[in-house]
C-alpha positions in Angstrom: 9.5 -6.1 -2.2 6.1 -7.8 -2.5 3.3 -6.2 -4.1 -0.1 -7.5 -2.5 -3.4 -6.8 -4.4 -7.0 -7.5 -2.8 -9.8 -7.6 -4.8 -12.2 -6.4 -2.0 -15.3 -6.6 -3.9 -14.9 -10.6 -3.9 -14.2 -10.8 -0.2 -16.9 -12.8 1.8 -15.0 -12.3 5.0 -14.3 -16.0 5.8 -11.0 -15.1 7.4 -9.0 -18.1 6.2 -6.3 -16.0 4.6 -6.0 -14.3 8.3 -5.5 -17.4 10.0 -3.0 -18.8 7.2 -0.8 -15.9 7.0 2.7 -16.7 9.2 3.4 -12.7 9.3 -0.3 -12.0 10.8 -0.4 -9.1 8.4 -3.9 -9.6 7.3 -7.0 -8.4 9.1 -10.7 -7.6 8.3 -11.5 -3.7 7.7 -14.0 -1.9 9.4 -15.1 -0.9 6.1 -17.9 -3.0 3.9 -17.6 -4.1 0.3 -20.7 -3.9 -2.1 -22.0 -7.1 -1.1 -22.0 -6.1 2.7 -18.9 -7.8 4.0 -16.0 -6.8 5.8 -13.2 -7.3 3.2 -9.9 -8.5 4.1 -6.7 -5.6 4.3 -2.9 -5.6 5.2 -1.7 -4.4 7.9 1.9 -4.0 7.3 2.6 -5.2 3.4 6.4 -4.6 3.7 6.3 -7.8 6.4 5.0 -10.0 3.6 7.4 -13.0 2.8 5.7 -13.8 -0.4 4.9 -17.3 0.8 1.2 -17.2 -1.0 -0.4 -19.1 1.7 -3.1 -16.4 1.5 -3.8 -16.9 -2.2 -3.6 -20.8 -2.1 -6.5 -20.9 0.5 -8.9 -18.0 -0.7 -11.9 -19.8 -2.1 -12.9 -16.6 -3.8 -9.4 -15.4 -5.5 -9.3 -12.2 -3.7 -5.6 -11.6 -3.0 -2.8 -11.9 -5.5 0.7 -11.4 -5.0 3.7 -10.0 -7.2 7.1 -9.8 -6.8 
């Protein structure tokens, strides 16, 4: 099983990870972080295949994956 860690306070809601995810399990939250951005969150962590595309494309090092 893959564990996804999202550092929501770093997220600037650019959406690059959402577009890159082949499983389409990332979305922008309705909540805001301290900087006033909608941060990314997972919709179904169980479907994550661990490809790390989201980790690679994120310019703010928001997402970490652990196996």
